N, C-alpha and C positions, 0 to 999 in steps of 0.2 A: 495565517492566510492573509492577514491584513497587509503584509508587505509585498504581496504578489502584484505584478502589473495587472491592471484592470482586465486586459484581454485574456490573460492566463487565468485569472480568477473566474471569469465568466465561462471559460472552457471547461473548468473542473468543478464548478460550484454544485452541480447536480450529482456529483459522486459522493456516495455515503462514506464517511470516515469512521472507522472502528478503532478504538484504542483498547488493547488487551494486554495482559501480562505476558502471555506466551501463546504459541500456536496451539489450537485445540487438538485433541486426539484425532478427530475427523480430518482436520487439515493435514496433519502429519501422515495419516493413512493415504491421503490424496497426493502425497508427494512433497508437501512443504517441509523444508528442513526444520528440525527442532530449534536450531540456533538462528533462524531467520529473524532479522530485525524489522522487516516490513514486507508488504506484499500488495500488488495490485491484482485484483480479480476482475477479469472482464465479464460483462453480462452473460456471455455464452458459456462461461466456465461453471456451469451449474453443479458439476460434480465436485467442485472445490468450494466447500462451504466453511469459511473461517469462523462462523458462529455456531456450527453444529446444530442449527435449528431447522435444517432441511427447507428453508425458504429459498426461492430463486433469487439470484443477484438482482439488485435494483437496476433500473434501465441503463444507467451509466457505469455500473460496477461498484466495487468497494476499494478503498485504500485502507489497509490494515497496518497498524503500527504495534509492534510487540515490545513493550517497555522493558521486560526482563532481559532482552537480548541487545539492548542499546548500551554501549560503553564508550565514553562515560554517559551516564544517564543525566543529561542536562538539556536545557532549552536548545542550544545549538545542535546537539546530537539528535534530538527528536525532530527538529526542523529539517536537518539534512536527510533523514530517512523519509520524512513526509515528502520533501521536494523530489527525492529520487523516485518514489512511487508515483507521484503526480506526473513526473516526466514520462513514466511508462503509460499512464493514463492518456497522455497526449500523443502517444505513438512512438516514443523513442525506445529503442531496445538497449541492451547492455553495451553493445558495440558503440553506439552513438554516445551513450553516457560516458564511457571511458574516454572517447575522443575529446570530449569537452572537460575532462578531469573531474567527473562527478561520479 
């Protein structure tokens, strides 16, 4: 996150980041693919709990990175997944991300 421009960092700094090996059973039951590499959970998506602890999402949501599903598992791979999910947190959808090659 240190490489992010300041205005982007401040826009996402309140979002809780969770690093997990893989999606939890509860997340899979909620519709998350078992092979998902990452996920952004909006605060109002309370039925989708990546932690399976039944706690409501934090005020700005969660960015979740699933390490077992990142190939290759290296710094750039993890960073790419985090940036992709951070872009969702900033309001970009898959169509917009594809348009910019992300």
